[in-house]
N, C-alpha and C positions, 0 to 999 in steps of 0.2 A: 625502528621504523625503517617502515619503507617508502619508498614513493613511482610513480609510475613516471614517465614522461614528460606526462602532459602540467607536473607539480600534482599533483594530486594525490593525496593518502591509501592505502588502498592494501588491504586484510581478509584474506581468509584464514579461515580463525578452519571449518571443514567440512571434506561434501560427504553426508550422511550415508547410512545401506539402502537411502529412501530416497536420493539424487536430490537431495535436498542441498542447497552454497547457502554457507553464511557466512557472509561479508562483513568483516567490521571495520569504521570507517572513524578517523582518534577522536572523534568525539567522545564516543564509545573509548578509546583509551584515556582521554583525560578522568574523565570516571574514576577510574584504574580496574577497569573491564580487560581482565587479560586473555591476547586475543594470540595463538602459534599461529605463524602465516607458514600450511603448507601448499601455498601456490601464487605467483606473482602473473596476471593474465598483463603485458605490455609489448601494445603489437607497434608495431612503425608509426613515425610520425604520419607516412602518406597512408597507410590505410585506419585509421583511427577515428570513428566516424562517419563511414563515408561505408563502409560494409564491405558487399557482394553485391551486382546483378544476381547472381545464383544463390545469393543466400542470406534468408534475414534472420536476424537472434533475437530472442522478443522474452524477456520477461515475466513475472507473473509470482501469487504468492496462491497454495495452494488452501486459500478460503475463499466463501461463497460470496463475498462480495468482490472478486476476480472471477462470476460467473460467467461470461465470454469464454473468456479463458481459459478456463476450467472444461466446462464444452467442448469448446470448441477445439480442442486438445482431442479430448477424447469421440467424438463421432470425425474428427480428419477436418472439419468446415475449412478453417485457415487454412490446411492441407491441399482444398480443391481448391479452396479463393482464388490460391497464391498461383498452381498454375504449376505441371510437373514441371519444368525448368528453375522452379524455386524451392527450392529446402526451407522446411522450417527448423529451427534450432530450440530449443526452451531450455533456458535456466532459470530454476526457483527458489523463489527468497521468502525470509520470514519474514521480514519487512523492510518498508521504505528506503532509508540511509540506504543499506545496505544495496540495490535494488539504480539508486544515484552513482554510489562509488562506482558499479561496476558499466555504468553509462560514460560515464567519465574514462574509468580504465580503458573504455572500445570493446569492452566483452561481451554490451549486446547495443542490441541498434534501435532499438525501444523494448518501454516497460511500462507492465499494469504496474502502479503507485498509490498514495495517498495522494495529499495535495503541499501537505506542507512540504514531505522532504523531496514534490516539487519546485516548490519557494522557493524552497532552499536552495536546490539544485544550479537555479539558475539566477538565485543573487549570487550565487559559491562562484558563476561562473560569468559574472556579469553579465547575460541577457545571452551569454553565445551556445551554453552548450548543451541546450533541450530548448521545445514546444510541447504544448500540451493541444494535440487535433484534435479529441473526439471523449465524452467521458464514459466512463464503464458504472459505476452505480455511486446510488443517493442512500446514507443510512445503516446502519448496520452495525455501531460500537456506542456497548453499555459499558457501566462500573459496575461491577457485581463487586459485593462481598457476603467474606466467608459467613456463614453461621455463625460461629460460636467468635469471633472476633470480636467480638466487643461492639459493634457497629453497631448504630438505628437513628441517626442524625448527625446529619455532615460534620457538627462537631467535636464526633465520635474519631476522627481519623489524625487527632495531633496526637503524635507518638508512635501511628502507623507504617508498618510495613504496606507499597500499592505499589504491583506491576504494571510495566508500560509495555509493547513489545521493543522497544531498542528506543537509546534516550535520540528524540529530534521527531519520532516520523510521529506520524499525525493522531491516534491517541496522545502520545508522550503532551505532545500540545496542551491535546483535547483536556487532558486530565489536569498538567497544571494552571490553564485558566478560571478551569474548575475552581480548585482551589482555592485559587486566587481569590473568585469570586464570592467566597466562603470565608476570605478574613486569615488565612492559609498558609505557607508556601513551605516547598521541597527543601529539604535542610540543606545541597547545592546553592539553595537562594539565604540561606541564614533563617528557616524554619525548620519544624521540629518534623515533617513528613519526608519518611524517607521513599523516596521513588527508586524505583529498583527495574533497572531496563531487561528484560530479558527475552528470547523468544515466549510464545505461544504456548507452544504443547510444553516446556519449560512450569510457566504457569498455575498450570493444572497440574503436576508434580508438587509444586509447591506447596496449592492451595491445601490434598490429602498431608503432608508431612507437618502442617500447620504453621512455613511459614513464612506463608502472604498471605497479608490480612485479606487484599483486595485487588483488582486490577483494574485497567479502561479494555477490553478488550474489541476483537473484530469478530464477525460471525465468519464460520458458526463456534469461536473458539469463547463463547459471552455465555453463550446458552448451556456447553459442556460443562461450564464452569459453576452452572447452576445447577446441575444433572445430574452432574459425578466430579463435581467437587465440589458438594455441602458447599454451596455458593447460592444466592438469590443479588435480584436484579436491585439493580438500589436508584443506577440511574438509565431508563429510555434515551441516549442521545438527540434523537428526534424532536425529545420535549426542549433544549435549548438551540431549537433553531427555527426562523419565520417559515410556516408549514413545513416545520416536518422533514424538511429540505434537508438538507448539507452534502459534503465533495466525501467521498468516499476511495472511488479508484475513479483513476484518469488515464489515458493514454497517451505517456510521453513519448515523442521519440528526438532522435542525436539532430541535432540541428543540418550537421553537415550529410546524415545522413539522406536527411529531408529534401534538404537540398539537390545531391545525388541519384535519387528515383523516387521519384513525386509517383510517379506508376508502381511501386511496390509500393509505398504508405498507403495509398486513395485504394488499392484494395484491398491491402489488411481495412481499410478502416469503412470499406462498404461491406465485409464479412464480421467487421465488428454492431455493424446497425443492425444489417440483417441477423444475428443470432439473436441480437435484442428483442426484437420484432419475438422470432421465435421463441425464446425464450418467455416472453410473459406470454404467448398467445397457446405455450406451453407446458405449462408448469410443473405437470406431475412427469414426461418424459424430459423437462430440463435436469429434477432435480435426482434422477434415478441417475443419466449418465455427469452430472457431478460431481454426486457421491462416489461412484468409481473411481475417477478420478483422481476424488482427494483420499479413498482407499489407493489406488496405483501410487501417491507421493508421499503419503505419511503410517501406510499400513497396514492404518484401520478408516473401517465407512466408520461415519453417523449413523450412528439409531432413528428408523424414520421420525419419530416426536420430536428432536436432538433438532433434523433437517428442516423440517416443517415448520417449528418457531421460528427457529435463528433464519429461513430465508422469510420469514413474517417483518419480519423488523428493518429490510433495505426494499428499495427499487431500482431494477438493473435499468440501466438509460444508456444509451448514446449519450444526452447534452451534458455539458461539462458543468452547469451551475456557475455559470463563472461571478455571480452576486456572492452566492456564496464563499467560491474560495476566495472574493478579497478583506471576506469576512476572517478566515480560518488565516490569512499573512496578517491579516492587524493582531491575531492571538499571537502570530508565530512571531511578531517584531515587537507585543510587548512582554514577551518571556523572552525578550535578548536570546533570540538565535536570527533576527537577519540585520546587524550591525545597528551602528547611529541613530541612523536615518532611515523613513518607509522607504524602500526601495518603487523605482518605478516599473512596475508590473503589467505593462501599458502592451508588454512584445511576447510576452509570454505567451497568448493562446497565438493561435495559427490554425481556423477552423475553417479557410479555404474550402479547403480537399473536404473534409465536412462536409460542408453545405454543397459541394460540386455535389458530392453524391448525396443527398436530401433531394435537391433540386431534381434529382435525373428519376429520384423514385417517386417527387410528387407529394415529398413531404414538409415542411414549415422552416426554413431556415431558421439557424441560431446569431442570437447577432452575436 
């Protein structure tokens, strides 16, 4: 096991040919997934979390649930917003726990991430490591089953192998909560449903090999499993939430960086808000740019039909949906991810800068 100087375990499994960085944390290792350590990011205690006034290091996933990041990369929106004196340095991740480990290690200053890794990172650091400063997306995740897996009702999941992007990530928690609601448990909890934490691209490969029966996946991977992996939609997660809204994407910032460089964070939040409005007002152009960036990072563009269908299942928003995140936190606690007592999350959100931006733009502030 390799530890960084802040006493958090950090694993870097590989940097692939598309510059996607796969980080594996101690939770993944405890499940028996072997990670080959090829790099360790370890910065000095003075520089950790504080970053530089000349560089801002940002994490994101090559998914449409991180539309602002993908579009902003593609058209240079963030580079323009931050100005010529600030370099934007991107790192691509597969799932949320990996991104949070990188935030702990000082490898990124902020990251787009799902709610459960954000909550878990906050709790693991006793509320010190990060703050949620804006939203990114609502919706955009589904449970997909392989057509020939013999799954026609919830009870048919007994004895099946079901994928999630990473142990403890947002879809992993959603899957466990859904199984429990239907009287089932994963094998690590004494049940008979084998949850397989595996990167989204590999889920598709295992669908085609018939080695995976189902998967809870974010977009566009859920739609790709349907169209390319002989799958079908079993649960659109929106149907499980009030008004069909649940958090799938947030913008979180290292707390020390937020305190040291509030001007940089505010400029980023402003760009995030502007990108949100532009994407919603220009969906065709936005999807084109989004697809171009996904192709750069994964090596394959999405077919237009897949992109349209995937995009239809989510809402791009800068609202972090506080109430929905509290529900997600309760689900994570119920699944055993947040300790023996429900943690106090009252300081997880810091929306001061977001509300400053919204006030400047004449928009309604977010409580």
